[in-house]
C-alpha positions as CSV (number, residue, x, y, z in Angstrom):
1,X,11.4,-8.6,39.0
2,X,9.9,-9.1,35.5
3,X,6.3,-10.4,35.2
4,X,6.2,-13.4,32.9
5,X,3.5,-13.4,30.1
6,X,0.8,-15.7,30.2
7,X,1.4,-18.6,27.9
8,X,-1.5,-17.8,25.7
9,X,-1.1,-14.3,25.3
10,X,1.0,-14.5,21.9
11,X,-1.9,-16.5,20.6
12,X,-4.7,-13.9,21.8
13,X,-2.6,-11.2,20.0
14,X,-2.5,-13.3,16.7
15,X,-5.7,-14.0,16.9
16,X,-6.7,-10.3,17.4
17,X,-4.7,-9.2,14.7
18,X,-6.3,-12.0,12.2
19,X,-9.7,-10.5,13.2
20,X,-8.7,-6.8,12.3
21,X,-7.4,-8.1,9.1
22,X,-10.4,-9.9,8.3
23,X,-12.7,-6.8,9.4
24,X,-10.4,-4.6,7.1
25,X,-11.0,-6.9,4.2
26,X,-14.7,-7.2,4.8
27,X,-15.1,-3.2,4.6
28,X,-13.0,-3.0,1.5
29,X,-14.9,-5.7,-0.2
30,X,-18.5,-5.2,0.9
31,X,-18.4,-1.5,1.8
32,X,-17.6,0.3,4.9
33,X,-20.4,2.8,6.6
34,X,-20.0,6.1,4.8
35,X,-19.4,8.2,8.1
36,X,-16.5,5.9,8.7
37,X,-14.7,6.6,5.4
38,X,-11.8,9.3,5.2
39,X,-11.0,10.6,1.6
40,X,-7.5,9.5,1.2
41,X,-6.9,11.4,-2.0
42,X,-6.8,15.1,-0.3
43,X,-4.3,13.9,2.6
44,X,-0.8,15.6,2.4
45,X,2.1,13.3,1.8
46,X,5.7,13.6,0.4
47,X,7.2,11.8,-2.2
48,X,10.9,10.3,-3.0
49,X,11.8,13.3,-4.4
50,X,10.6,15.5,-1.5
51,X,7.9,17.2,-3.4
52,X,4.3,17.4,-1.7
53,X,2.1,14.7,-2.9
54,X,-1.6,13.6,-3.0
55,X,-3.3,10.7,-4.3
56,X,-5.5,13.3,-5.8
57,X,-2.7,14.1,-8.0
58,X,-2.8,10.7,-9.8
59,X,-6.3,11.6,-11.2
60,X,-6.5,11.0,-14.9
61,X,-4.9,7.8,-15.1
62,X,-5.6,4.4,-13.4
63,X,-3.4,3.8,-10.3
64,X,-2.3,0.8,-8.5
65,X,-1.4,1.2,-4.7
66,X,0.3,-1.1,-2.3
67,X,1.7,-0.3,1.2
68,X,5.1,-1.5,2.6
69,X,7.8,-0.8,5.2
70,X,11.3,-0.8,4.2
71,X,12.4,-2.7,7.3
72,X,10.0,-5.3,6.7
73,X,11.7,-8.5,5.7
74,X,8.5,-10.7,4.9
75,X,6.0,-9.6,2.4
76,X,7.3,-5.9,1.5
77,X,10.3,-7.0,-0.6
78,X,8.3,-9.2,-2.5
79,X,5.6,-6.4,-3.1
80,X,8.5,-4.0,-4.2
81,X,9.7,-6.8,-6.4
82,X,6.4,-7.3,-7.9
83,X,5.8,-3.7,-8.4
84,X,9.3,-3.6,-10.5
85,X,7.9,-6.4,-12.5
86,X,4.7,-4.4,-13.1
87,X,6.3,-1.6,-14.0
88,X,8.2,-3.2,-16.6
89,X,5.1,-5.1,-18.0
90,X,2.9,-1.8,-18.3
91,X,6.2,0.1,-20.1
92,X,6.3,-3.0,-22.4
93,X,2.4,-2.7,-23.3
94,X,2.5,1.1,-23.4
95,X,-0.1,1.3,-20.8
96,X,-0.4,4.7,-19.2
97,X,-1.0,3.6,-15.3
98,X,0.5,5.1,-12.1
99,X,1.9,3.1,-9.4
100,X,2.1,4.1,-5.8
101,X,4.1,2.6,-2.9
102,X,3.0,4.2,0.4
103,X,5.2,3.5,3.7
104,X,3.8,1.8,6.7
105,X,6.7,3.0,8.8
106,X,6.7,6.8,8.2
107,X,8.8,7.3,11.5
108,X,11.6,5.4,9.9
109,X,10.6,5.6,6.2
110,X,11.6,9.1,5.3
111,X,11.2,10.5,1.8
112,X,15.3,10.1,1.6
113,X,14.7,6.5,2.7
114,X,11.8,5.9,0.2
115,X,14.1,7.4,-2.4
116,X,16.8,4.9,-1.9
117,X,14.5,2.3,-1.9
118,X,12.7,3.6,-5.3
119,X,16.2,3.6,-6.7
120,X,16.9,0.0,-5.5
121,X,13.9,-1.3,-7.5
122,X,14.4,0.8,-10.4
123,X,11.5,2.9,-10.0
124,X,10.7,5.7,-12.8
125,X,9.6,8.7,-10.7
126,X,7.2,9.8,-13.5
127,X,5.1,6.7,-13.3
128,X,6.0,5.0,-10.0
129,X,6.0,7.0,-6.7
130,X,7.2,6.2,-3.2
131,X,5.7,8.4,-0.7
132,X,6.1,8.8,3.4
133,X,4.8,11.9,5.1
134,X,3.8,13.0,8.8
135,X,2.9,9.9,10.6
136,X,-0.6,11.0,11.4
137,X,-1.1,11.8,7.5
138,X,0.1,8.1,6.7
139,X,-2.0,6.5,9.4
140,X,-5.0,8.4,8.1
141,X,-4.4,6.9,4.6
142,X,-4.0,3.5,5.8
143,X,-7.1,3.7,7.9
144,X,-9.1,5.0,4.7
145,X,-7.6,1.9,2.9
146,X,-8.3,-0.6,5.5
147,X,-4.7,-1.2,6.2
148,X,-3.8,-3.2,9.4
149,X,-0.2,-3.2,10.8
150,X,1.4,-4.3,14.0
151,X,4.8,-3.3,15.0
152,X,7.2,-5.9,16.6
153,X,9.5,-5.2,19.5
154,X,11.8,-3.0,17.4
155,X,8.9,-1.1,16.0
156,X,9.2,-2.7,12.7
157,X,5.6,-3.3,11.1
158,X,6.3,-7.2,10.1
159,X,2.7,-8.1,10.4
160,X,0.2,-6.3,8.3
161,X,-2.4,-7.0,5.7
162,X,-1.0,-7.0,2.1
163,X,-3.5,-6.0,-0.5
164,X,-3.0,-4.0,-3.8
165,X,-5.6,-1.5,-4.6
166,X,-6.7,-0.5,-8.2
167,X,-8.0,2.9,-8.8
168,X,-9.8,4.1,-11.8
169,X,-9.0,7.4,-13.5
170,X,-11.2,9.4,-11.3
171,X,-9.5,8.1,-8.2
172,X,-12.3,6.0,-7.2
173,X,-11.2,2.3,-5.8
174,X,-12.3,-0.2,-8.7
175,X,-10.6,-3.4,-7.3
176,X,-8.6,-5.2,-4.4
177,X,-6.2,-7.4,-5.1
178,X,-4.4,-10.1,-3.1
179,X,-0.3,-9.5,-3.5
180,X,0.9,-12.3,-5.2
181,X,3.4,-13.3,-7.8
182,X,0.9,-13.2,-10.3
183,X,0.3,-9.6,-9.9
184,X,1.7,-8.2,-13.2
185,X,-0.8,-10.8,-15.0
186,X,-3.6,-10.0,-12.5
187,X,-3.2,-6.1,-12.9
188,X,-2.9,-5.7,-16.8
189,X,-6.0,-8.0,-17.1
190,X,-8.0,-5.6,-15.1
191,X,-6.8,-2.8,-17.6
192,X,-7.7,-4.6,-20.9
193,X,-10.8,-5.5,-22.6
194,X,-14.3,-3.8,-22.7
195,X,-14.5,-4.0,-19.3
196,X,-11.4,-2.8,-18.2
197,X,-10.5,-0.2,-15.4
198,X,-10.3,3.1,-17.0
């Protein structure tokens, strides 16, 4: 005989997730204790071509990073579409900036699956990498960026934080943006002018 869940359990779970997202956002904007930070730049991952990859490989150019799951049907397709638009804008403006999309779902999003998604959105592998890797390594990178994800009953991380991270050419976190339809404008604005991210 199955046990019926209390009526308020779903509300409590949503509230708990919201608090986790707020905590992650606070750490990103105001700083987390140094001892709690992991350097994500040195974590071993795998890109859409099956090659070994580290975020440190992007050093030398500014980089813009987001996290998605290919099975997510909510914010993730929007993130991919906005990065595709951003890729077009950066190429048009001849701005040398690296784009990086990291999976939230490494158990499903193999390098092959990420490669298929990269092709779907017209990613130029020289400037836009789609990466996966061992689950523990991906979780380590997510934790370092304060990314929070909650899987549904099918294991799909449909509910997750949706930030965009801008690194300078030294690999340091320079800005954190909210994912929006204005991403191309917001990101390129950060890369121009006397106070631009470089």
